[in-house]
N, C-alpha and C positions, 0 to 999 in steps of 0.2 A: 503495501499501499503507499508505502513511505518513499519508496524509490520511481514509483511510477504514476502516481496521483492517483491512481484508480484502486478499486476493488479486485478482488480474483476474479469473480463468475465477470466482471466487466473485461480486464485482461484477457481472456481465457475467450470467449465471444469477438472481442477484437481481432485475437489471432485467428480464430476459426474462419473470421470473415475473409481476413486477407488470404488466408489458403484456399478459400472455396475461389477468388477472384481469381490464382492462378491455375486451380482446375478449369474453371470455365473456360479461359483461354486453352489450355490444352487439350482438355476432353470432351469439349463440346460437343463433339461430332458421336461420338462414344455414350456419355454420363448425360442422362436430365438433370434438369436444374434441383429435384429431388434429392438425385442418387448424389449431387454433389453435395449437399447440405447434409447429409447422413453419413457421406465419407469423412467429414471435416469434423461431425460430432456431435451436431443437430438433431435432437430426435423427432423430430418432425419439418413437416414443410412451411407450415405457418411459424413455429419459430424460428426457422431458419430465415425466410421472407421478416419478417420483424424485427432479426437484429441486423440482418445485411440494410434495410432501409434505415433501421435508425444509425447505425456505425457507416454508411457510405452517401447517405444520404437519399437512393435512388434504390430501386427494387433490382434483384438479378438480373431480371428480364431485359432489363433497361443498360444495365452495364454491359449485359450481352450485345446490345444492340452499337451500345456504343464503341465496342471492339470491332463491330462490322462482321458480329460473327452470326448475325441471326440468315 
């Protein structure tokens, strides 16, 4: 908490979202967004989408579109 200024759950979820961004870029043709969320540790699609939007300010679908992967 002292080193990063955030609680452990927030730190972990930020790490998971960043990892999911990399997977979206690398595996967008073979994995669904739901599968990517589960791969990085989120238990459900809705939880993944909620935290992704909270941390990145956009949805995973919008991120994918911004990367010209749609």
